[in-house]
N, C-alpha and C positions, 0 to 999 in steps of 0.2 A: 636543404636548409628550410626551417620553419618559416612560412610566409611572414614578413615583417620583422623577424628577429634581427636580421642584419642591420636594418635601418634603426631599430631601437638601440642596438649596441653602438651604432655610430653616433646617435644623439647623446647617449650616455657618456661616451668617451669625449665628445666635444665639450659637454658641460663640465666634465672633470678638468679639461684643459683650461676652460675659462676660470674655474675656481683656483687653479694652480698659478695663474698669472700674479703679477705684483698686486699688492693690496688695493691700490686705486683702480687698476684695470679690472680686477676681479669684481670690485664693487660696482663699477660702471656696467660691466657685461651682465652680471646677474640681475642688477637693478633694471636694466633695459628689458631683459627677458620677462621679469616680473610685471613691469608696467604694461608691456605689450600684450601679455597673455591674460592679464586680470583687469585691464581697464574697462570701464563701462561703455566706451566707444573708441573707435580708432583714433590714435593720437597723431597730431601733426608732428613733423620733425622738430620744430622749435619748442613745442610743448613738452616732448620727451626730454629734450636737452635741458630745459628749465627745471623739470621735475628732478632730474639727477644732479642738479647743482645745489639743491636745497640741503642745508645742514640741519638735521633734526634738532628742534628746540631753540635754534638761533633766532634772535629778533631782527637780524639784518640779512637781507638777501644779497649775496656777493656775486655780481655778474661775472666776475673773473673766474668763477667755478664752472661756468657753462661750457660743457664739452662740445666739440664739433661733431657733426653727424658722421664724418669719416672716422673719428676716434671711436665712436660707439660701434660702428660696423666692425672695426678691427677688434675691439674688446670682446665682441660677441662671436668672434671666430667664424663670421659668415652666416650666422643663424638668423640674422635679420636683414631686411632690405627696405629701401624706400620705394613706395609705389609712386612712380612719377606722375601718373594721371591724377591721382587723388591727393598727392603730396603727404600721404600718411606713411607711418612706419609699420611694417608687418613682419610676421615670422616668415621664414624662407619657404615654408610649405605647410599645408594644413595638417600633415601627419605630425609635425613638431608640436602643434597645439594639442593634438590627441595624446602625444607622449607626455607633455607637461601636465595635462589633466589627469593622466593615469598615474602620475608620480607626484602627489601633492606635497610630499615631504621635501621636495627640492627647494621650496621657498618656505621660510618660517613665518607663519601668520601674515601672509601677503596683504590681506585687506586691512588689518590693523596698522601695518606699516604704511600703507598708502594713505589711510586716513590721517595718520600722524604727520606725514609729509605735507598733505594738503592743508591741514590746520596750522602747521608751522608757517607755511607760506601766507595764509590768510591773516595770521597774527603778526607778521613781520611789520616793521615800522614803515617800510616802503608801501605796502598795500594799505595799511591803516591811514596813511597820509593822502591817499587818492581822493580827489574831490568827488563828491556825490551829487552836488547841486550847484550849478549845472556842470555837465561835462559836454564838450563839443561833439555834436552829432554831425557826422560827415556823410552818412549813408542812410537814407530813409528806409531802405529795405532791411537794414541791420543797424539799428540805432546804437548798438554797442560796439560797432566795428572798431572805432578809434581806440576805445578802452582796451579791447582784446588785442589789437595790433601792438600796442605798447606793452601789454602784459599778457603774453601768449598763454600762460598756464592759469590765469585768473579764472576764466570761465569754467574750466574743468573742475577746479577746486571748489568753486562756489556751488556748482550743480551736483557734485558727486561725493564730496567728503562724507556726507551723512549716509550715503548708500554703503560705502566701505565700512564706516563705523558701525552701522546696524548689523552688518554681517559678522563683524568681529571687533568688539569694543575693548581695547586695552585700557589700563589705568592711565597711561600717558595720553591716549586719544581722548579719554573722558576729561582729563584735566585741561587739555588744549581746547576742547569743545566748549567747556564752561568759560574759559578765558575769552573765547571769541563771542559767545552768546550773551555774556554779561553786558556788553555794549554793542549789541547787534544793530540797533536802529541807525546808527551813524556809519555803518560799515557798507562799503560798496558792494559786497557780495550779495546782500539781501536784494539789491536792485536787479542784479543779474538773475537771481533765482526767481524773483517775482515776475520779471519779464518773460523768462523761459516758460513758466507754467501758465502764463496768460492772466496773471493777477495785476498786471500793470501794462498799460498801452504803450507809453513812451517812457523808458527807464531814464533815471537820472535828472528828470525835470519835475519831480514832485516835491513841492516845498516841505511837506511834512508827511512822513511815511509811517513812522511809529509802529513798526512790527517788532514784536518782542522775540527774545530768544526762544520762548516757549512755542511760538508759531513755527519757527524753523525746526526745532527738535521734534515737534509733533508731526510736521510734514514728513520728516525722514523716519519717524516711528521709533526713536531711540528712547526707550522707557526710562532707563537710568538717568539720562540727561534731563528729561522732562521733569522727573521727580526732584532732582537736585535744584533745578531752576525755580521750582515753586517756592522754595525756601527763601530765595533772594529776590525774585521778581514778582511772585504771585502769578495768577493765571494769565493776565495780559488781555484777556477777552478779545474784543474786536480791534483790529488795526485800522488806521485811518487811510488805507489805500481805497481805491474806488469800489472794491467789492465789500470791504468790511467783514471779511471772514474771521471766525474765531479759530483758535488753535484746534478745537474739537472738529471743526469743519475741515481743516486741512488733514487731520488724521483720518477722518471718515472718508474723505475723497480718495486717499491712497490705500485704504483698507488695512490700516494698522490697528488690529483688534485689541492688542494688549494696551496700547496707549488710550484707545477709546474707552476701554473698561476702566482704566485708572482715572481718566478725566471725568467721566460721568459720576464717579464716586466722590468727587470733590464738591463740597457744599456750594462753593462760589460759581460752579459751572451750571449754566442753563442748557440742558441737552437739546432744547428745541429753539435755541437762539437763532433768529434769522440774520442774514447779512443785509447789506443795503438794498438788495434786490428781492428780499423776502425769502431767499433760499436757505434752508436749514441744513444741518449736518445730515439728516435723513435724505434730503433731496440729493445731496452730493453722493452719498453712499448708494442710493437707488440708481442714479444716473450712470455711475461707474460700475455698477454690478457687484458691489461689495456685500455679498449675502451675509457673511459673518457679522459685519458692522450693522447691517440693517436689523438683524435679529437682536443684537445688543440694544440698539436704540428703541426698537419696538417693545422691549421689556421695561421701558421707563414710562411711568404714568404721565409724565409731563409732555411726552412727545405726541404730537397730533399727526397721525399717519396720512391725513388727507389735507394737510395745510397748503393753502394756495399762496404762491409767490406773486410778485407784482405783475408777472406776465399771465397770471391766471393758471399756471401749471402746478401740478401736485407731484409728490415723489413718484406716484404710480405713472404719471404722464411721462416722466423722464425714463423710468425703467422700461416702459412699453416702447418708447421711441427708439431706444438703443438695444432692444431685444433681449433684455435680461430676464429670461423666463422664470428662474428661481426666485428672483426678487419680486416679480409680478405676482406669483402665486402666494408669497408671504404677505404681500400688501392686500391682495384681494380677500385674504382670510381675516383681515382686520375689520371690526365693526365700524361702520361709518364711512368706509371707503366707497366712493361712487365711481363706477367705471364709465358712466355716461356723461361725466362732467365735461364742460367745454372751457377752453381758455379764453383769454381776452380778445382773440381774433376769431373766435367761434370754432376753432378746431377741436374735434373730439379726440379721444385716445385712439380710436380706430383710424382717424385721419392721419395721426402721427405714425402709427404702426404701418399703415399702407404706404405712406410717403417714404419710409425708410426700408420698405421691402421686407418687413418682418412677418413672414408667412405664419409662423406658429402663433405670434401675438394676435394676428388677425383672426385666426381660428378660435383662439381662447375668448377674445372679446365678442365675436359673433355668437358665442354660446350663451351670452347673457340676453335675456328676453327684452330688456329695456333698450338695448342697443339698436339705433337706427342705422342700417348699413349705407344709407344714401344721404345722410344729413350734411347739408352744405355749411361751409364756414361763412364768415362775414363777407367774403368776396364771391361767394356762391360756388366755391370749389368743393367737390365731394371727395370722399376717400378714393373712389375710382379715378378721379381726375389726378390726384397726387400720385397714385400708383402708376398710372399711364405715363405721366410726365417723368417719372423716375425710371421707367423701363422695366418695372417689376412684373414680369409675365405671370409668375406664380400667384401673386396677390390679385392681379387683374382677373385671372381665371376663377379664383375663389369668390371674389365679389360679384362677378357676372353670374355665378351660380345662384344668386339670391334674386327672387322675383322683384323685390322692392327697388333694386338697383336699376336706374335708367342709364343705359350705356351711351346715350347721346345727350346727356343733360348739360346744358351750357352754364358757365358761371356768369357773374354780373356783366362781364364784357363780351358775353356771347361765345366764349371759347369752350369747345367740347373736349372730352378726354382724348379724342382722336387728334385734335389740334395740338394738344400738349405732347402727345406721343410723336407726332410728325416733327414738331419743333426740336425734340430731343434726338431725332433720328433712330427711334426704337422700332425697328422693322417687325420684330416679333409681336410687339403689342399692337402695332398698326394692323397686322394680319388678323389678330384675334378680334379686334374691334370691328373690322370690316366684315367679319364673319357673322355679325349680328345684323338682322334685317332692319332694326330700328335705327341703325347708324347711317346718317347721310354723309357720304364721303366728300361732298362739295359744299357743305354747310358753312356759310360765311359767319364771321363774328360781327360785333357791332360796328367794326371799322371796315367790314366787307372783305376781310382777309380769310382765305380758305386754308384748309390743311395743306394743300399743295403749295400755296404761297409760303407758309412757314417752313415746309420741307426744303423748298428751293432757297429760301433765305439762309437756312442753316447749312446749305451745301450737302444735304443728305441724298445722295444719288439713289440708294436702294429704296428709300421711301418714295421718292419722286416716281420711280419706275412702277412701284406698287399702285400708287394712286392713279397714274396715267393709264393703268390697266383697267380702270373702271370707266364705263361709258358715261356715267353721270358727271364725271369730272371735266370741267371746262379748263383746258390748259392755258387759255388766254384771258381768264376772268380778271377784270379790273376791280380794285377795292375803292373805298371812298376817296382815296388820294390819287386814283387813276393808275395805281401800281399793279402790274401783272406779275405772275410767277417769274417770268423772264426778267423783269425789272428788279424783282427782289433778289434773284440769283446774282445779277450783276452788281448789287449793292453789298455783297458779302465781303467783309474785310478779313475773315479768319484764314481761309485756305484758298489760294488761287487754283490749285489743282482740283479741289472739290468743286469750285465754282465753274471751272471749264467743263467738267464732266456733266454737271447739271445743265449748263447752257447748251451743250451739244445735244443732250437728250431733248430739251424743249424745242430747239431749232429744228429737230427732226420731225416735229409735228406740224402738219400743213396749216392747222388752225392758228398757229402762233405767228403774230405779226412782229418781225424782228426790229421794226422801226417805230412801233407804237409808243407815243410819248405819255408821260404821266400828266397830272393836272398842272404841273409847273412847266410842261413842255419839254422835259428832259427825256431823252430816248435811252434805250439800253446801251448804245454806244457812248453816250454822254456819261453815264454812270461808270461804265467799265473804264473809260479814259481817265476819269478823275481818280480812280483807284489804281491806276497803273497796271491793269491786268492785260498784258500784251497778248496772251493766248486768246482771251475773249474778244479783244479788239480785232485781232486777226480773223477770227471766225465771223464776226459781224461784218467786217469790211468785205468778206467774201460773198456776202449776200447782195444781190443786185437791188433789192428793195431798200437797202439802207442808204440814207443820204449822209455822207460823212461831214457835211457842212450845215446840217440842220440846226437852226438856233432854237433855244428854249424861250420861254416867255420874257426873259430878260435880255434876249438877243445873244446869249452866250452859246457858242458852238462847242462841239466835242473838243476841238483844238484848244479853245480857251480853258476848258476844264482839265485838259491834260497838262497844263503848264507845270514844268518841273519834272514831269515823267518823260525823260529823254527818249526811251524806246518807243513809247506811244506817240510822242510828237513826231518822230521820224516816220512812223507808219502812216500817220494821218497826212503828213506833208507829201507823201508819195501819191496821194489822191489829188487829181487835178481840181476837183470841186472844193477842196479845203483851201480857205482863204485866210492867211495869217493877218491880213489887213482889215478883215471884216469887223467893224465896231459893234459892241453891244449897245444896249439902251443907254448906258452911262458914257458912251463915246470911247470907251477903252477897247483896244484891239488885243488879240493874243500876243502880238509882237510887243506892244507897249508893256503888257504885264510881264513878259519874259525878260525884259530889260530892266524893270524897276522893282519887281516883287522881291522883297527881302526873304521871303519864305521859300522861293524857288530852289529846287535841288539841282538845277543846271549849273555846272561849273562855269563861272563867268570869265575865267582866264582864257577859255577857248570859245569860239562863237557858238551860241546856243543853236539847236537845230532850226528853230523858227527864224532866227536872224539869218542863218546861212541859207535857208530855203528862199527867203525873200530876195537875197542878193543874187542867187542863182537864177531865180525866175526873171528878175529884171534883166540879167544878161541874156537869157533866152529871148525875151521880147525885143531887146536891142538888136540881137543878131538877126531875128526875123525881119525887123524893120529895115536893117541895113541891106539885107539880101534882096528885099523887095524893091528897094530904091535903086 
């Protein structure tokens, strides 16, 4: 048997059986396969069911038509399944996707059909009646969640009808699109689209949005629809959302060259029109790497290739920052474009390229005589500082190859490239920088913090080991606040495992005092206790130098700071020195806080560890007294 032939025959036979079912079952089965295999993203089960319930051209959505998922699985003869983890519907095997792609004639014009279904849904009376200002926001992480939960298929239709229509625009889809876009400003779908692409911070709470249908058609790049809307709406120019982008800007951003060509040919269109932030269509095209659009716009006399936006950035700045080499070369070939320009915060093009790790851009820019490879920004950070902080080893090596570059140059806060690399945990960059004689591995910043302090604070075990391998590094150096690397390590909130590893390394150095307090009198045990890090607390309590009841400047002991952290409380109370009745300077004891603090995480239905410990200690004292008498 030829490899794969049997499987293909099986798929073909199954699809024929699906088609041979009753009319409704056949429609549901083939429709499900079409949507799953051609959708722009995986569909949730309820989204697929809603899509298959839509009657093409109907102005009413009939919820009674929604099939169950079990029905769809049956109609598809087992060719689809529900991914329980993702709650999405998928084909039974990737080879089925390959089979369907190899036989495009199985579905007749799938993208035009999907565009028609999406547009029918968006034009339905139910969707048109949805309120757009305001709509209840129940989830700050997804402000559209309530809207999507009530209307599962709405978001997909809003975001992707135009993608399907651009691929294959039928007369029906064109008519439905024009129907939608004629009154687009009041439609809920524009809010979802704008929020999705970042043109709106909080959807559904903008009193006046005023985006035209031309904006939407230009965003999707549907030439025929843009041309038709001009006759009824005009150009539309800038919408009143917070960016104020024109339809041309939206088309340029997405690289729709045919739409851009058409729009710049209209008399009413300014091809260099900035939005509210001073960004032009060329800025967008350059930043997104749309070479074809950049070339079209540069062919217009009205377009300034070096126009500065409100942040002081030019189209070249955005192209450099995102590494679009082709666009960069086109812009550098334009008269008047200055590669050594700085933005409003003093960052050069080289600084942006270095910070993004764009090695080729860095090499291109360093080829210009006027470029200063070590020019600091307003905060005193150099291109090397940004490259080091981003962990871009290749860029760091390139910059260090220039004599003008100072590898140990501090910024206005006294932080060096090594400091930023250590804070980011970039071991490779740290090794490269330490290989330079000019670099002081223990150089403090203006607050007295060393690279070791930053590495310990970030929980970067590898960098800590590298730095401790240098004799010049003081592992117990205090900064202006009295904080040592060990104290910084115990203050880490991000990863308890990483913190434990760093603390173990530092405690292995004899120079490190495990009980040294900061300027507020707080010890490493105090900080670890407040963060509930039981592993670190256990390590510290295992050191004889550590006083488990040592108060800080406010009289607060580690037990006071551990309130609500049940595991740590129990560990501390096992120490004889720990006194739950010891008052702080305010007269409050750990016990009093444990019984009244509304923020405590100790379950009050059972005795808190502190209360239980006090009771048991009183019993022990009573027993000792009784036996002695």
